[in-house]
C-alpha positions as CSV (number, residue, x, y, z in Angstrom):
1,M,19.6,-9.8,-10.2
2,S,19.9,-8.8,-6.5
3,L,19.1,-11.2,-3.7
4,V,15.4,-11.8,-3.4
5,I,14.0,-12.4,0.1
6,L,10.7,-14.2,0.0
7,K,10.5,-15.2,3.6
8,S,12.3,-14.1,6.8
9,E,13.4,-16.3,9.6
10,I,14.4,-14.8,12.9
11,L,15.5,-17.4,15.5
12,G,14.4,-16.5,19.0
13,A,11.6,-14.2,17.9
14,K,7.9,-14.9,17.9
15,L,6.3,-14.7,14.4
16,V,3.0,-13.0,14.7
17,S,1.9,-13.2,11.0
18,R,3.0,-13.6,7.4
19,G,0.9,-11.4,5.2
20,K,1.0,-11.0,1.4
21,V,4.3,-9.0,1.7
22,R,5.2,-8.5,5.4
23,D,6.4,-10.8,8.1
24,T,5.6,-9.5,11.6
25,Y,7.4,-10.4,14.8
26,E,6.7,-9.6,18.4
27,V,9.3,-7.5,20.1
28,S,7.5,-6.9,23.4
29,D,4.0,-6.3,24.8
30,D,4.2,-2.8,23.1
31,F,6.2,-3.2,19.9
32,L,6.4,-5.2,16.7
33,F,9.2,-5.8,14.2
34,I,8.0,-5.7,10.6
35,V,10.0,-7.2,7.7
36,T,9.0,-6.1,4.2
37,T,9.9,-9.0,1.9
38,D,10.2,-9.0,-1.9
39,R,6.9,-11.0,-2.3
40,I,4.4,-9.5,-4.6
41,S,0.7,-10.2,-4.9
42,A,-1.9,-9.5,-7.6
43,F,-5.6,-10.0,-7.5
44,D,-5.1,-11.0,-3.8
45,V,-2.8,-13.9,-4.7
46,V,0.9,-14.0,-3.9
47,M,3.2,-14.7,-6.9
48,P,5.8,-17.5,-6.8
49,N,8.5,-15.0,-7.8
50,G,9.7,-12.0,-5.8
51,I,10.8,-8.6,-7.1
52,P,14.4,-7.8,-6.3
53,E,14.7,-4.8,-3.9
54,K,10.9,-4.3,-3.8
55,G,10.8,-4.8,0.0
56,M,13.4,-2.1,0.5
57,V,11.5,0.3,-1.7
58,L,8.3,-0.3,0.2
59,N,9.9,-0.1,3.6
60,Q,11.9,3.1,2.9
61,M,9.0,4.8,1.1
62,T,6.6,4.0,4.0
63,A,9.1,5.4,6.6
64,F,9.4,8.5,4.5
65,W,5.7,9.1,4.3
66,L,5.0,8.2,7.9
67,E,7.5,10.8,9.2
68,M,6.0,13.4,6.8
69,I,2.4,12.7,7.9
70,D,3.3,13.0,11.6
71,K,5.3,16.2,11.0
72,E,2.9,17.9,8.5
73,L,-0.5,16.7,9.6
74,G,0.0,15.7,13.2
75,I,-1.7,12.3,12.5
76,P,-0.4,9.7,14.9
77,T,1.2,6.6,13.3
78,H,2.6,3.3,14.5
79,F,6.1,4.1,13.2
80,M,9.0,4.1,15.7
81,T,12.2,3.7,13.7
82,A,13.7,2.1,10.6
83,D,17.3,2.7,11.9
84,F,18.9,-0.7,11.9
85,S,21.5,0.3,14.4
86,R,18.8,0.7,17.0
87,F,17.4,-2.9,16.6
88,T,18.3,-5.1,19.5
89,A,18.9,-8.9,19.5
90,P,17.7,-11.1,17.9
91,F,16.5,-8.6,15.3
92,G,19.8,-6.6,15.0
93,H,21.7,-9.8,14.2
94,H,20.0,-10.2,10.8
95,T,21.9,-7.8,8.6
96,D,20.1,-9.2,5.5
97,L,17.0,-7.4,6.8
98,E,18.7,-4.0,6.9
99,G,16.8,-1.5,4.9
100,R,13.6,-3.6,4.7
101,S,12.5,-3.6,8.4
102,M,11.1,-1.3,11.0
103,L,10.0,-1.1,14.6
104,V,6.4,-0.1,15.2
105,Q,4.0,0.3,18.0
106,K,1.4,-2.4,18.5
107,A,-2.1,-1.7,17.4
108,K,-5.4,-3.6,16.9
109,P,-6.3,-3.1,13.2
110,L,-9.7,-1.9,12.2
111,P,-11.5,-4.5,10.1
112,V,-11.9,-2.2,7.1
113,E,-9.6,-0.7,4.4
114,C,-9.8,3.0,3.7
115,I,-9.5,3.8,0.0
116,V,-9.3,7.3,-1.4
117,R,-9.8,7.8,-5.2
118,G,-8.7,11.0,-6.9
119,Y,-9.1,9.6,-10.4
120,L,-11.4,7.1,-12.1
121,S,-9.6,3.8,-12.6
122,G,-9.6,0.2,-11.6
123,S,-12.6,-1.3,-9.9
124,G,-14.0,2.3,-9.5
125,W,-14.0,2.7,-13.3
126,K,-15.8,-0.6,-13.7
127,D,-18.4,0.4,-11.0
128,Y,-18.9,3.7,-12.7
129,Q,-19.5,2.2,-16.1
130,K,-22.2,-0.1,-14.6
131,T,-23.9,2.3,-12.2
132,G,-22.6,5.9,-12.7
133,K,-21.5,5.6,-9.1
134,I,-18.6,4.3,-7.0
135,C,-19.6,2.6,-3.7
136,G,-22.9,4.4,-3.9
137,I,-21.3,7.8,-4.4
138,D,-22.9,9.7,-7.4
139,L,-20.5,11.0,-9.9
140,P,-21.0,13.4,-12.9
141,K,-22.2,11.8,-16.1
142,G,-19.9,11.4,-19.1
143,L,-16.6,10.7,-17.3
144,Q,-13.9,8.9,-19.1
145,E,-11.5,6.3,-17.8
146,S,-8.7,7.9,-15.8
147,D,-10.5,11.2,-15.5
148,K,-9.7,13.3,-12.5
149,L,-12.6,13.4,-10.1
150,P,-14.1,16.8,-9.0
151,E,-12.9,16.0,-5.5
152,P,-11.2,12.9,-4.0
153,I,-13.8,10.4,-2.7
154,F,-13.6,7.9,0.2
155,T,-14.6,4.4,-0.8
156,P,-14.0,1.8,1.9
157,S,-13.8,-1.9,1.5
158,T,-13.8,-5.0,3.7
159,K,-10.4,-6.4,4.8
160,A,-10.3,-10.0,3.5
161,E,-8.2,-12.9,4.6
162,L,-5.2,-13.9,2.4
163,G,-6.4,-15.3,-0.9
164,I,-9.9,-13.8,-0.6
165,H,-10.9,-10.7,-2.5
166,D,-11.8,-7.5,-0.6
167,E,-15.2,-6.1,-1.3
168,N,-16.2,-2.5,-1.8
169,I,-18.7,-1.3,0.8
170,S,-20.7,1.9,1.3
171,F,-19.7,4.5,4.0
172,V,-23.0,3.5,5.8
173,Q,-21.9,-0.1,5.9
174,M,-18.5,1.0,7.2
175,Q,-20.2,3.0,10.0
176,E,-22.1,-0.2,11.0
177,I,-18.9,-2.1,11.2
178,I,-16.7,0.3,13.2
179,G,-19.1,2.9,14.5
180,L,-20.1,6.4,13.4
181,Q,-17.5,8.4,15.2
182,T,-14.6,6.1,14.2
183,A,-15.7,6.0,10.6
184,D,-16.0,9.8,10.4
185,K,-12.5,10.2,11.9
186,V,-10.7,7.7,9.6
187,R,-12.4,9.1,6.5
188,Q,-11.2,12.6,7.3
189,M,-7.7,11.4,8.1
190,S,-7.6,9.4,4.9
191,L,-8.7,12.3,2.8
192,D,-6.2,14.6,4.5
193,I,-3.3,12.2,4.0
194,Y,-4.2,11.6,0.3
195,R,-4.5,15.3,-0.5
196,M,-1.1,16.1,1.1
197,G,0.6,13.1,-0.5
198,A,-1.0,13.7,-4.0
199,N,0.1,17.4,-4.0
200,Y,3.6,16.5,-3.0
201,A,3.9,13.7,-5.5
202,L,2.5,15.8,-8.4
203,E,5.3,18.3,-7.8
204,R,7.7,15.4,-8.5
205,G,6.0,14.2,-11.6
206,I,3.8,11.4,-10.2
207,I,0.0,11.4,-10.0
208,I,-1.4,9.3,-7.1
209,A,-4.6,8.1,-8.7
210,D,-5.9,6.2,-5.7
211,T,-4.5,4.6,-2.6
212,K,-5.4,2.5,0.4
213,F,-4.8,3.2,4.1
214,E,-5.2,1.1,7.2
215,F,-5.8,2.3,10.8
216,G,-5.8,0.6,14.2
217,R,-6.3,1.3,17.9
218,D,-3.2,1.6,20.1
219,V,-3.0,0.5,23.7
220,D,-4.9,3.6,24.8
221,E,-7.6,3.1,22.2
222,H,-6.4,6.0,20.1
223,I,-6.8,5.7,16.3
224,I,-3.4,5.6,14.6
225,L,-2.2,5.0,11.0
226,I,-0.6,1.6,10.5
227,D,0.8,-0.6,7.7
228,E,2.3,0.7,4.5
229,V,1.5,4.2,3.2
230,L,1.4,5.7,-0.3
231,T,3.6,2.9,-1.9
232,P,3.4,1.3,-5.3
233,D,1.8,-1.7,-3.7
234,S,-1.0,0.3,-2.0
235,S,-1.5,3.0,-4.7
236,R,-1.7,3.7,-8.4
237,F,1.2,5.9,-9.4
238,W,1.0,7.5,-12.9
239,P,3.7,9.5,-14.6
240,A,2.2,13.0,-14.9
241,D,4.0,13.9,-18.1
242,D,2.3,10.9,-19.9
243,Y,-1.2,11.4,-18.4
244,E,-4.1,11.3,-20.8
245,P,-7.7,10.7,-19.8
246,G,-9.7,8.2,-21.9
247,R,-7.4,5.3,-21.5
248,S,-5.5,3.2,-19.0
249,Q,-2.2,4.9,-17.9
250,N,1.4,3.8,-17.7
251,S,2.4,3.4,-14.1
252,F,5.1,3.1,-11.5
253,D,3.2,0.4,-9.6
254,K,2.2,-3.2,-10.0
255,Q,-0.4,-2.5,-12.7
256,F,2.2,-3.7,-15.2
257,L,2.1,-7.1,-13.5
258,R,-1.7,-7.1,-13.4
259,D,-1.8,-6.3,-17.1
260,Y,0.6,-9.2,-17.8
261,L,-1.5,-11.6,-15.8
262,E,-4.6,-10.5,-17.6
263,S,-2.9,-10.9,-21.0
264,I,-2.1,-14.6,-20.3
265,G,-5.6,-15.4,-19.2
266,W,-4.8,-16.5,-15.7
267,N,-8.0,-17.2,-13.7
268,K,-6.8,-15.2,-10.7
269,Q,-7.0,-18.2,-8.4
270,P,-4.1,-19.9,-6.7
271,P,-1.6,-21.1,-7.7
272,A,-0.2,-18.1,-9.5
273,P,1.9,-18.6,-12.6
274,E,5.7,-18.2,-12.7
275,L,6.7,-14.8,-13.8
276,P,9.1,-14.3,-16.7
277,N,12.4,-12.5,-16.1
278,E,11.3,-9.5,-18.2
279,V,8.2,-9.0,-16.2
280,I,10.2,-9.2,-12.9
281,K,12.9,-6.8,-14.2
282,K,10.3,-4.2,-15.5
283,T,8.4,-4.3,-12.3
284,Q,11.6,-3.8,-10.3
285,E,12.5,-0.8,-12.5
286,K,9.1,0.8,-11.9
287,Y,9.3,0.5,-8.1
288,L,12.9,1.9,-8.0
289,E,11.9,4.8,-10.2
290,A,8.9,5.6,-7.9
291,L,11.3,5.7,-4.9
292,R,13.8,8.0,-6.7
293,R,11.1,10.4,-7.9
294,L,9.3,10.7,-4.6
295,T,12.1,10.7,-2.1
296,D,15.3,11.4,-4.0
297,M,16.6,8.1,-2.5
298,E,18.1,5.1,-4.1
299,V,17.5,1.8,-2.4
300,A,19.6,2.3,0.8
301,V,21.0,-0.2,3.2
302,G,21.8,1.5,6.5
């Protein structure tokens, strides 16, 4: 297997945070350097094993989408460049981080996650089975698992600390947390990005069933799109040629890993179990296939 990077170390750089997947360093008062490692989480717990090349897939797919979103929708993002040749010392000295890092604009994250669902799956399916709704949004009766919704819906959640589960909230609760105008703005941006991304992906044989976005405020208090975008970590990717409502779907994301963890009866609390080689390899293959289908790219260094 390829080299797995679970943790980055950049001497001479200030580490701002280590998230579930990303290590973030300060470049200056205005910019951050983000390293996407090969760590993988499930049920909000980081696994002890990494997935080879996963960080490169997420980094390059996010850069691809962020450039498209800026060009096609005019929605501002934090993305500056993923061109390793433009990284100055000490960041440019770490060639092992080439292909898995990017320079971004600093922003203060909003304390909510913006989820858009186009299909009935995951926690949304469980919610619908119990209440006929998702996050308080009424849906038609008689829907099956994985059914396409009449229109994409916006279902925000809290943004929990590492190891704590996010909680779905209503749009009214979101308005109370970040304000009416800001909530309205990020909901519309989220729906616009999802529709554009879902239409593009469908042309390439992938259904984006749902996805998560994050937004922040830049130094001028403008709302900008931040973090990863439309990746197998933040979305459910289904092969369109295998889609069949009424059951769970095959996928190009970490649902395969979640299913494995469910099958062994793990209690979804730390510490996470060691992953067998076949689960690691299959997950790697799914991520690489998603990158190929959506961007026509293989994992690229440089």
